[in-house]
C-alpha positions as CSV (number, residue, x, y, z in Angstrom):
1,X,-5.8,13.1,-79.0
2,X,-4.6,10.0,-80.5
3,X,-4.0,6.3,-78.6
4,X,-1.7,3.9,-79.3
5,X,-1.8,0.4,-77.9
6,X,1.6,-0.5,-77.0
7,X,2.5,-4.1,-75.9
8,X,5.6,-4.5,-73.8
9,X,8.1,-7.4,-74.0
10,X,6.7,-8.5,-70.4
11,X,3.5,-8.8,-71.4
12,X,2.0,-5.6,-70.2
13,X,-0.3,-3.4,-72.5
14,X,-0.5,0.5,-72.2
15,X,-2.0,3.4,-74.3
16,X,0.3,6.0,-75.6
17,X,-1.5,9.3,-75.4
18,X,-0.2,11.2,-78.5
19,X,-1.2,15.0,-79.2
20,X,0.1,17.1,-82.2
21,X,2.9,14.2,-82.5
22,X,4.2,14.4,-79.2
23,X,3.7,11.7,-76.5
24,X,1.7,13.2,-73.4
25,X,1.9,10.2,-71.0
26,X,1.3,6.4,-71.1
27,X,-2.1,5.5,-69.4
28,X,-4.0,2.1,-68.6
29,X,-6.9,1.2,-70.4
30,X,-8.4,3.3,-67.6
31,X,-7.4,6.4,-68.5
32,X,-5.0,6.3,-65.5
33,X,-1.6,7.6,-65.7
34,X,1.0,5.3,-65.6
35,X,4.8,4.7,-66.0
36,X,5.9,2.3,-69.0
37,X,8.0,-0.8,-67.9
38,X,11.8,-0.7,-68.1
39,X,11.7,-3.6,-71.2
40,X,11.4,-3.8,-74.9
41,X,7.7,-2.5,-76.6
42,X,6.1,-2.8,-79.9
43,X,3.3,-0.8,-81.5
44,X,0.2,-2.9,-81.7
45,X,-2.1,-0.5,-83.4
46,X,-4.1,2.5,-83.2
47,X,-7.3,2.2,-80.8
48,X,-10.3,4.3,-79.6
49,X,-10.1,4.1,-75.8
50,X,-12.9,3.0,-73.6
51,X,-12.8,5.9,-71.3
52,X,-13.5,9.9,-72.0
53,X,-10.1,11.2,-73.2
54,X,-9.1,14.6,-71.7
55,X,-9.5,17.4,-73.7
56,X,-6.7,18.5,-76.0
57,X,-4.3,20.5,-74.4
58,X,-4.5,24.2,-74.9
59,X,-1.3,25.9,-75.5
60,X,-0.9,28.5,-73.1
61,X,1.4,31.6,-73.8
62,X,4.3,32.0,-71.4
63,X,3.7,35.4,-69.6
64,X,7.4,36.2,-69.3
65,X,7.4,35.9,-72.9
66,X,4.0,38.0,-73.3
67,X,5.9,40.8,-70.8
68,X,9.1,40.9,-73.1
69,X,6.8,41.3,-76.2
70,X,5.3,44.0,-74.6
71,X,8.4,45.8,-73.8
72,X,10.1,45.3,-77.0
73,X,7.1,46.9,-78.7
74,X,6.9,49.9,-76.2
75,X,10.6,50.5,-76.7
76,X,9.8,50.2,-80.9
77,X,7.0,52.8,-80.4
78,X,9.2,55.0,-78.4
79,X,12.1,54.8,-80.9
80,X,9.4,55.3,-83.9
81,X,8.3,58.3,-82.8
82,X,12.0,59.7,-82.3
83,X,12.8,58.7,-85.9
84,X,9.9,60.4,-87.5
85,X,11.3,63.5,-86.2
86,X,14.8,62.7,-87.5
87,X,16.8,61.0,-84.7
88,X,18.3,57.7,-85.0
89,X,16.3,56.8,-81.8
90,X,14.8,57.9,-78.6
91,X,17.8,57.9,-76.9
92,X,19.6,60.2,-79.1
93,X,16.5,62.6,-79.3
94,X,16.8,62.7,-75.3
95,X,20.4,63.3,-75.3
96,X,20.1,66.8,-76.6
97,X,17.5,67.8,-73.3
98,X,20.7,68.6,-71.0
99,X,22.3,71.5,-72.7
100,X,21.3,74.4,-74.6
101,X,21.0,73.7,-78.5
102,X,18.3,74.2,-81.1
103,X,16.7,70.8,-80.4
104,X,16.5,71.3,-76.7
105,X,12.8,71.8,-76.0
106,X,11.8,69.2,-78.4
107,X,14.3,66.8,-76.6
108,X,13.1,67.6,-73.1
109,X,9.5,66.9,-74.2
110,X,10.5,63.6,-75.3
111,X,12.5,63.0,-72.2
112,X,9.8,63.4,-70.3
113,X,7.1,61.7,-72.4
114,X,9.6,58.7,-72.3
115,X,9.4,58.3,-68.5
116,X,5.5,58.7,-68.8
117,X,5.5,55.9,-71.2
118,X,7.3,53.3,-69.1
119,X,5.9,54.3,-65.9
120,X,2.5,53.7,-67.7
121,X,3.9,50.5,-69.3
122,X,5.1,49.1,-65.7
123,X,2.2,50.4,-63.7
124,X,0.3,48.4,-65.9
125,X,2.6,45.3,-65.5
126,X,2.8,45.5,-61.9
127,X,-1.2,45.2,-61.9
128,X,-0.7,42.0,-64.1
129,X,1.8,40.7,-61.2
130,X,-0.9,41.5,-58.7
131,X,-3.5,39.7,-60.5
132,X,-5.7,43.0,-60.9
133,X,-5.7,42.6,-64.6
134,X,-5.1,40.0,-67.3
135,X,-1.7,40.5,-69.4
136,X,-2.9,43.1,-72.1
137,X,-1.8,42.3,-76.1
138,X,1.0,44.5,-77.4
139,X,-1.9,46.6,-79.4
140,X,-3.7,47.0,-75.9
141,X,-0.7,48.2,-74.0
142,X,0.4,50.6,-76.9
143,X,-3.3,52.1,-76.6
144,X,-2.8,52.7,-72.9
145,X,0.5,54.8,-73.3
146,X,0.6,58.6,-73.2
147,X,0.5,60.4,-76.2
148,X,3.5,61.6,-77.7
149,X,4.3,65.2,-77.4
């Protein structure tokens, strides 16, 4: 955390609290958050505050972004298994399940597996939303999924 002493045209002086190049807030010399006056200002210089500064902010991951990344990883797992077997992606692999053809039994197995994979994924995410577990990493989620047929 960095503190810059700012002088304002009306005579007020405040501290500008900066972390990683961004202004987090203005505060008085006791560390109380305040709004800067609506007038011109000038930098007086960097100082060490007399109060105990708050801890540096910790980036907290966006839960929606983590969930989206998990869903992308799960879809990629499904598609990669299908590609190894010669299909373009899981959707094309499942498309052979409905009619008699040489690929029907494999397609039906992949179709069932795909449903079980998403059921597992969404059950885990429901537990996250209910507060019963933390958001898993993508690697943890992939480890929870049923094995491919």
